[in-house]
C-alpha positions in Angstrom: 132.4 57.6 194.1 131.5 60.5 191.5 133.9 60.4 188.7 136.1 64.2 188.9 136.7 66.3 185.8 139.7 68.3 184.9 138.9 70.8 182.1 141.6 72.2 179.7 140.8 75.5 177.7 143.4 76.5 175.2 143.5 80.3 174.0 145.8 82.4 172.1 145.4 86.1 171.7 141.5 85.9 172.3 140.6 87.1 175.9 137.1 88.0 174.5 136.3 84.8 173.5 137.8 83.3 176.8 135.2 85.1 178.7 132.5 83.2 176.9 134.2 79.9 177.0 135.4 80.3 180.8 132.0 81.6 181.9 130.5 78.5 180.3 132.6 76.0 182.2 131.9 77.8 185.6 128.1 77.6 185.0 128.1 73.9 184.5 125.8 71.7 186.4 128.4 69.2 187.3 131.5 71.5 189.0 134.8 70.4 187.6 137.6 69.5 190.1 140.2 71.7 188.0 139.8 74.1 185.2 143.0 74.8 183.6 143.3 78.2 181.1 146.4 77.3 179.2 147.6 80.6 177.1 149.6 79.6 174.4 152.2 82.3 174.3 149.6 85.5 173.7 150.7 89.1 172.9 147.8 90.5 174.5 147.1 90.7 178.1 144.4 88.7 179.6 144.3 90.5 183.0 141.0 92.4 182.6 139.0 89.3 181.5 140.5 87.0 184.2 139.6 89.6 186.7 135.9 89.0 186.1 136.0 85.7 187.5 137.2 84.2 191.3 140.7 83.1 190.6 140.4 80.2 193.0 138.2 78.4 190.5 140.4 78.2 187.8 144.3 78.4 187.3 145.7 80.5 184.6 149.2 79.2 182.9 150.9 81.1 180.6 153.1 79.7 178.3 156.0 82.1 177.2 156.8 81.3 173.5 153.6 79.8 171.6 154.0 76.2 170.7 150.5 75.5 169.5 147.2 73.9 170.8 148.4 70.5 170.8 151.4 71.4 173.2 149.0 73.4 175.4 146.7 70.5 175.7 149.5 68.1 176.6 150.6 70.7 179.2 147.1 70.6 180.6 146.9 66.9 180.6 150.3 66.5 182.6 148.5 68.8 185.3 145.1 67.1 185.6 144.5 65.1 188.7 140.9 63.9 187.9 139.2 60.9 186.4 138.5 62.7 183.1 139.7 65.4 181.2 137.4 67.6 179.3 138.8 69.8 176.3 137.8 73.2 175.2 139.0 75.9 172.4 138.6 79.0 173.9 136.3 80.3 170.8 133.6 77.5 171.4 130.9 77.6 174.2 129.4 74.3 176.4 125.9 74.0 177.1 125.4 74.3 181.0 124.7 70.6 181.4 127.5 69.5 179.0 130.0 68.1 181.4 127.0 66.1 183.2 125.8 64.6 179.8 129.2 63.1 179.2 130.2 62.2 182.5 126.8 60.2 182.5 128.2 58.3 179.2 131.7 57.7 181.2 129.4 56.3 183.8 128.5 53.5 181.3 132.2 52.8 180.9 132.8 54.6 178.2 136.6 55.7 177.7 136.2 58.7 175.7 133.4 60.7 174.3 131.9 63.0 171.8 128.9 65.2 171.0 127.2 67.1 168.6 127.0 71.1 168.1 125.3 73.9 166.9 127.0 77.0 165.1 127.2 80.0 167.3 126.8 82.5 164.4 123.7 80.5 163.1 122.2 78.5 165.9 119.7 77.1 163.5 122.2 75.0 162.0 123.0 71.7 163.8 125.8 69.1 163.0 124.6 66.0 164.8 126.3 62.5 163.8 123.9 59.5 164.7 126.7 57.3 165.0 126.8 56.1 168.8 129.8 53.9 168.9 133.4 55.1 167.2 135.5 52.5 165.8 138.7 52.6 163.8 136.7 51.6 160.8 134.4 54.5 161.5 137.0 57.0 162.2 139.6 56.1 159.3 136.9 57.6 157.1 137.3 61.1 158.5 136.2 62.8 161.4 132.6 63.3 161.0 132.0 63.7 164.7 133.2 67.2 166.2 136.3 69.2 166.9 138.1 69.0 170.3 135.7 71.4 172.2 133.6 68.4 172.0 135.7 65.7 173.4 136.0 64.0 177.1 138.3 61.3 177.8 139.4 59.3 180.9 142.8 61.0 182.2 144.7 57.5 182.2 144.0 57.3 178.4 144.8 60.9 177.6 148.0 61.1 179.7 149.0 57.5 177.6 148.5 58.9 174.0 148.9 62.7 174.5 148.5 64.8 171.4 151.1 64.7 168.5 152.6 68.3 168.8 154.1 67.9 165.1 150.6 67.9 163.5 149.4 71.4 162.6 145.9 69.9 161.3 143.6 66.8 161.6 144.9 66.8 165.4 141.6 65.6 166.8 141.4 62.9 163.8 144.6 61.9 164.8 143.8 61.6 168.6 140.6 59.5 167.4 142.3 57.2 165.5 144.6 56.5 168.2 141.9 56.4 170.7 140.2 53.2 168.7 143.6 51.4 168.2 143.9 51.3 172.0 140.4 49.1 171.9 139.0 52.0 174.1 135.2 52.2 174.5 134.7 55.3 172.3 130.9 56.9 172.2 129.2 59.8 171.0 126.2 61.6 172.0 124.1 62.1 169.1 122.7 65.8 170.7 124.0 69.4 170.1 125.0 70.3 173.5 127.8 73.1 172.6 128.1 76.1 170.5 131.1 76.1 167.7 132.5 79.2 166.5 133.2 79.6 162.8 135.4 83.0 163.4 135.2 85.4 160.7 137.6 84.5 158.7 136.6 80.8 157.6 138.9 77.9 157.2 137.7 77.5 153.6 138.7 80.8 153.1 142.3 80.2 154.3 142.5 77.0 152.3 141.4 78.8 149.2 144.2 81.3 149.6 146.8 78.8 150.6 150.5 78.8 149.0 151.1 75.3 147.5 153.9 74.7 149.7 151.4 75.4 152.7 149.7 72.1 152.2 152.5 69.7 153.2 152.2 70.3 157.0 148.2 69.2 156.3 149.3 66.1 154.9 151.1 64.8 158.1 148.3 63.1 159.8 147.3 61.0 156.6 151.1 60.2 156.0 151.1 59.0 159.8 148.4 56.8 159.3 148.8 55.7 155.5 149.1 51.8 156.6 146.2 51.5 158.3 143.9 53.8 155.8 145.3 51.7 153.0 146.5 52.7 149.6 142.8 54.0 148.1 141.7 55.5 151.1 145.0 57.4 151.6 145.3 58.5 148.3 141.5 60.0 148.6 142.5 61.8 151.9 145.6 63.5 150.3 143.7 64.2 147.1 141.0 65.6 149.0 143.0 67.8 151.1 145.1 69.2 148.1 141.8 69.6 146.0 140.1 71.5 148.9 138.5 74.6 147.9 140.1 73.9 144.2 137.2 76.1 142.5 138.3 79.2 144.2 141.8 78.8 144.2 143.7 80.8 141.2 146.3 78.3 140.0 144.4 75.3 139.4 146.6 73.6 137.4 149.4 73.6 139.6 147.0 72.3 142.6 146.0 69.7 140.3 149.5 68.2 139.1 150.7 68.3 143.2 147.6 66.0 143.5 148.5 63.8 140.9 152.1 63.4 142.0 151.0 63.1 145.7 147.9 60.9 145.4 148.0 59.8 141.9 145.7 60.3 138.7 142.8 58.1 139.9 142.0 59.6 142.9 142.5 63.2 141.9 140.1 62.4 139.0 137.9 60.8 141.5 138.0 63.5 143.8 137.6 66.5 140.7 134.5 64.5 139.6 132.9 64.0 142.9 133.3 68.0 143.4 131.7 68.3 139.9 128.7 66.3 140.7 128.1 67.8 144.2 128.2 71.5 142.3 125.8 70.1 139.8 123.3 69.0 142.3 123.7 71.6 144.7 123.9 74.5 142.0 127.4 75.7 143.5 
């Protein structure tokens, strides 16, 4: 019997982006059984965009108060009645055969599947990881695959794991780690089959202008999996997070001092020297 799919689209104050992502979902070569548009407490109206589509083809659920993408995903998971759940952020856009290709891998006994992508603003720039099987050893080094818009998961597994609503970043990495710890079959499609949108304000710009105290919530995922990572890998991940975009930050010494306190001197020096080598190599 063919596997059924629920699509969970999370959105917040971006009806124009939703228009593109929802259109791509409704044009899939494999028609999803359910499509949930979870509006995470938006302050703008979606009615004009929603009325462009047949309302019987999706469920629009408005959460009164914004609680974050993880809470919105969990709401969608709890409502799913399909075999597979596909996650999509409102600003990304799937190829028309995206679900077809994911389902094919699920039919080969995969419990969860990721894939590659291209950048929407620069389609010639493509991100593909050639690794086809994702294990704990692979993923504990970091998520070098994709964000949640490139992920499908067996519904029973997603309902068991759910998303950690306390995490403000690295939600995808945390979810991937926990999938592998279930001894699930986690596969990657080494092809670019969706568009990832960077947006007008890049993550690197946000990180460069971040106040010092804002970095601590970004370390929660690493602290959660500290034992799994081991001391050296944990310190490296923390130092890398704290020193991200250090060249663009104004109070560099404060950030370096924080890295020494949180990750130790060795990891801090290792990260700084690594960034210096990259700058010399690529002239940046």
